[in-house]
N, C-alpha and C positions, 0 to 999 in steps of 0.2 A: 437539215437536223444533223449536227454533228455528232458523232457515237463517241460515248466514253468508255474506254473499256479499261485493260490492265496499262497500257502504256499511257494512259491520260486522255487528255483531247487528242480526237483523230488527227492523224497526222504531226503531231508534236513528240517529242522523245518526253521520257518520264524524269522527270527531275528529280524525283523522291525514289531512286529504285529500291525494291527490298531488300535487305541482308539476307546473305545466305542463312539457312536454320545453323545453331549450333549443334555440335555433336553432342548428342544424347537428349537432344528435344523431339518430339514426336513430330509426324508428319500432320500435315492437315486432315489429310483421310482416316487417320487413327488416333490424332489428336486427343480426344474427349477419352476414348476408351484407353490410351496410355495414362492420362494423367490421373483416371480414376481408378486405375490398377495401382499406380503411384501412392496416391493417398490412401488407399485401401491398406497396403503394405507398411506404410509408415505408420500409420494408425495403431496396426498391430504390435508393431515392433516399440514404439514408443510408450502407447497404453500399459502393455507390459513391464516395461521397465519403470514406469511410473506407480502401476500396482504395488510392486516390489516394493520402491522405497516407502511411499504410503504404509502399507502394511510393516515393514519390519521397523520402520521408525516411529509410524504412530502409537505410541504408548505414553502413559502419563510423564513420565520423568522427562520423556524428551518434549514434548508440546510448550511452546513458547508463554510467556505473559500476554503476549496480544494476542495469540489465538483463544486463550479463557477469556480474556477482556472484551473481546468482540464476539465471541458467542454469546457469552450473558447480556450484553449489550443488546444484541440481538434478540435474544429470548424475551427480555423487558419490553422491545420494540413489539414485537409480535403480541404480547400481552396487552399493550396498550399505555405500558406503564409509562408517566413522566418523567422517571428516571432512565429508562431506554431511550426517550427523544433526545434528552440534555446528554445523553453521553452518546448519540448518534454524530451531534454537530458539536459538542462543545470540547473539543480537544484540537491542537494543534497538529501533534504527534499521532494520532488515532485518525487521520481522515475519513470521512463518511462513506466513499464508494463503497470499500473489502466489505465494512459491517452490513450496508444493504445486502450484498451478495450471498453473506453469510445467512441472514435472515431468510432468504429466499431458498437456501440449502437446507435451512433448519426445518422447514415445513415437511420437509420428506421424511416419512417416518423413520427408514433405514438410518438417517444420519442425525436426524435430533438437534438438541441444542448446545452440544458438548463441544469441544476444542478440535475434534475430530473434523468437524464443518472447514474450519481454517484450513487443515492439510490436505481435503479434497479440492477447496480452491485455488490451495496453490499447486495441486496437481494437474485440474483443469487448465490453468493459465499457462504452466508447464508445456501441456499439450498443444495447445494452440500456437506457442512461440515454437516447439519442434514442427509442427504442420507447416508453420509460416516458412519457416528456416528451410525445409527442406522443397517444396515449392521455389523458393526463391531461388535457390541453389540450382534446381534444375532448370527453370529458366536461364541460369547462367553457365549451363551446359556441362554441369557435372553430374557423372552418372550414380546409380544409386549405390553402387558398392562403395563411394565413396563417401556420399552424403550419410546415409544411416549410419555407420561408424561412428563419423565425426560427431554427428547430433548425439548419438548415444555416450558418446564420453565427457562431452559436456553436459549433463545432463547426470551422470554420475560423480561427477566432480564434488569433493567434499562439503563446500559452501553451498553450493547448489543444491544437492540433494539433502543437507540438514536443514536449508530452507522451506523446502518441499515439506520433510516429513514433520518438522516444529509448526508448522500452521501459521507459519509468517507471511505477511503479504507482500515480502520483498520479490518473491517471484511474480506476481501479479503488477506490481511496476516495472521490474525488467522486461516484462512480457512487451507491457506497452510500449515504453521506451525505446525499445530495439526495434520491435515491429514499425513503430512511428518512423523512426530514422531509416528504414528500411524502405518503406514508402517515399521518404524525402528522397533518397537515392534515384528511387526508381522515378520521382516526377522529373528530378534533374537531367536523367538519360533521356526521357521520351516525352517530357512536357505534356502529358495529360494528364487532367483539370482532376482527374478522380484520385489519381494517385496523391496530389495534395490534400484534397479533402479528407483521404484516410490517415494522411499523415497527421491533420490538423486534428481529427477525432482523436485518434489513440492517444496523442501526446496531451491534448487537451483533459483527456478523461485520467490521464497521470497525477494531474494536481490534485484530484479528487481520492487518490491513493498515498501518496507523499506530497505533502507541500513543497518538497524538493523539485518538484517537477515543473515548476515555473521556471525555473535554470534551463530545462530541457526545452522550454517552450520558446523563452527568449532566444537561447542560441539557435533554435531552429529556423524560428523569426527573422534572425539576421542573416544566416545564411541562405533563406528562400529568397530577402530582398536581393542580397549582393548577386545571387544567381541572375534572377529578373532583370536589375540592374546592366548587369555584364553581358546579358545573351540579348536584351532587345532597347534598354536604355528608353523606355515608356513609363513616365510617371502615371499615369493612367493604369498602365496593368499592374504597376506597384502597390498602386492604393486596391486593387481587386486581390491580389495575392492576399495581401495584408489582412482584409477583411476575411477571407477565406481562412486563413491561417489562425486566426485570434482569436475567432467568435466561438468554438467550442471552448478554449481553456477559461474565456470571461465568462463563460455560461456557467460552468461549473462552481468557478470562484463566487459567481452571483448567488448561485443556490445555497453555498455554505455559508455566505454572509446574513443571505435573508432566513435560512434555518435559523442562526445565532439571534437573529433579530426578534423572530416569531417565536422562538422557543425559550429564548433566556433572556429576551427583553434589551438585549445589546449588542447591536452588529458585529462589533470587533470581540466580541465574550471567548473565543477559543484562541484570541490570542493575548490573553492575561498572563502567560508564562513569560512573555517578554520582558515583563517588567523586571525582570532579575538581573537585565543587562550580562546577558552573555556575549562572549566573544563571536566575531562573524565565524569561525571554525565551528564551533559548537551549533549553530543555527545552521549549517551548512549539513551538518554530521547527524545531527540529535536524529533519532529514531528511523536512519535510513542505512540499509546496508548497501554500501557504494560495493563493497567488494562482489557481490553477486550481481548487482547491473552491470560490472564492468566485467567481469568474466562471459557473460553471456552476450553482450554487445561485441566485445572482442570477436568474440567466435563468428557471431552470425554478420556479421556487416564487413570484416575483412574480405570478403568475395564478392560483394556489389560493387565496394570501393573500387578492387582491382578492375572489375566489367570497365568503371568509367574511367581509367586512370589508362588503361589499355585495351581498348575496345575489341580488337583484332586479334588478341592473344590469346587462345583457351589454356595454355599453359599456365600465364599468370594466375589465372582463378585458382589451378588447382597450387600451384605455390602458397596464394594465399588464404586457401583452405588448411592446408597444414601450418603455415607460421599462425595465423587467427588462431586453432585449437593449441596449440603450443605455447601461444602467448596467454590464451586463458587458463591453461593448466598451470603455468609459470604464475600468474596472478593469482591462482586459487590456493598454490601452495604457501603464498607468502602471504594470505591474508589468513586471520585465525578464523576457521570455521565458525560461523554463528556470530561474529562480530556486528554491532549493533542491534542483535535479540536479544532481548533479557528473557530468561526463566523465572517462574514463579518462586517467591524471597521463600527460601526455606526455613527462616527463621520465624515466619509467622506463625505456624500452629502451636510453636514453643511459646510464643507471646500471647496467643490467645488463652493458653492453659495457665500461665503466669499471671495474667490478670484477673481472670474468673477465681483463680485461688486469692488473689491480696484484697480483692473487692467484691466479696460472696454477694452483695447487694446493688453492685453498680452495674449498670448498663453503658455501653461505649459506642460514641457515634464514628463509625468509620466512614470516609468521604471519598470519592472519585472512583478511579478504574480500580486503585489497590485496594476499595472496600470491597471489591468482589473478592478479592482472595483471602480476606479476613471472615466475609460470610462463609465463604466455602470450607475454610478449616474449621470454622466455629459448629457444622454441620446442622443438625436440627435445633432452635433452639426455643424452647417452650416457655422459659422464664424471661423471654424476649431482654437477652441480655445484649445483644447486638442491634445497632440501628445504621442500617446502610442509606444514606440518601447521596446523589452524584454531586450537587452542590449547595452548601449550607449557607442560607441565608439567613438575616435576622424575624422575617416571618415566620419560616420554616422552624426556626429554633425555640421560637415561640409555642408553635403546636405541639414540638417534643416534649418540652417543659411541662406543658400542660396534660399529657398523654402518659406520662412518666413519673407523675406525682408519686414520693415515699419512696422513690429509688433514687439512690446516688448516680449522678449522671456525668461524663468523662467523653471527652474527643481526644482522638489521637490525632497527632502531627509528627509525620515522618519530618526530621532532620537532616538525614542524608541526601534527599534528592535536591534538585534545581530547579529546570524548568519545569518538570511535570511536578513537582511540590506543587504548586499552586492549583493544579488540576485533583488536588487531592483535598481543598479547603476550600472555603468560600472565597468568592471574589473580594469582598469587603473587609478580608484579613490579609492583605496581600502589601500593605504599606510598610514603609523599610523600617519603621518606628512603632507599629502597632499589629504584632505577630496573633494576637487572639483581642477579640473583643473583652468589653469590662464585663466582669461577671465570672471571669474565670481566673484561677490560679492554678500556678503548676504543682503538680502533685507528684511530680515523679516522672521516671522513665523505664522503658523495658525495651531493648536493645538500642534501636535508631529513634523508637517513637516515643516523644515527650509524650507527657498523660497531664491533661488539664481538666482542673475538676470545676464544674458548674457549683457556684455561690449564689444558692436562692435563700429565701426567708417564705415557708410555708404559710404564715400568719403576719399581718403588720406588725410592729415592732412598737408603736405607739398607737394607741386606741383612746379613741374621744371618751371622756367622762359624761 
């Protein structure tokens, strides 16, 4: 029997010698211990930085509208309200995965259902990204004296820090995108199937955070297909790579479409905003903080890309680290902090006061995600002056009319918003020539909100003799 040892089959030279260990990598005898110490040190440093960002930036004036919306949808979801289920899957801009994560965090008593849950989720995403970058750069041979300060600088860049402190899900999207492409680079280097599977899973999940993640999946799929054909030119292997890579993204998309079908009765309900026929650039940028994603990706991926191009040059990795951090800083300085994130509308409290003053016997229907901001500004509502529904369909409107007999009933429609406008009114109202259904009449406006009054007769106009 032939013995198989380090040199392969006995009597034959090893055709795949192991490369020498890169500078900074732990030896086999102490590798586990060194990796553990490295991760603990990184956890302490990055955890402290992120705690400072959240505590210094997490105040009511700094939280984004998205953080409020997701927290309130999550609260309704935990309570089992239909409004929460509709809000979970019914928006193209507010994809469901971060809301699910916020719902799980909200059951922790110290977190609750406030917008701070979004900031905590962003901080956890940033921590995972920082730990991944630290390990990735360590495998490329960079010392801790280079890795830790570089990652800390990236976390403290204004767009990144503001994204974390405001509770935006942009950091979660950036983490999935950068880590997914990082694993794709590792697959291209070592051709390990697990790296491809990790890349597929992370990029597939990014579709559930921002619908623009489908572009990242498509680009990565083409990249993987090209690398497969260039390496072996086997069509069977190409089919296997495509299957492994596209399955997670298709699964997430199927869950989203299925949720719309089961909860809202129409598979494409969350696409209703597209009826406004916006430009392609609007669809690419709507609700997505590409500046944060680009800043993080430049810093994290520069080192592994340099390792792919110049595998035998440790100096190239150090130069790539410096160049990546400088490029990320340049991008951060040229992208407005918070670009793509919307703060709660400061005009809503004054609009609430004006409407209640002008229509003392009125009840106002506010819809969609912006309706949460109206309900929050109204506070306690013993007179039932505010009715918040996620989607106003004819059947629900009939129930409201029956429940609010004796009160004047109004509907508010935001005239400034574009794509997201149709997330704040019923699907049946989206037609180009039919802005409100029959039975409503324009009654004025308060700021950007048009006010429509419901015209109804409490008794039949004609009675039989």
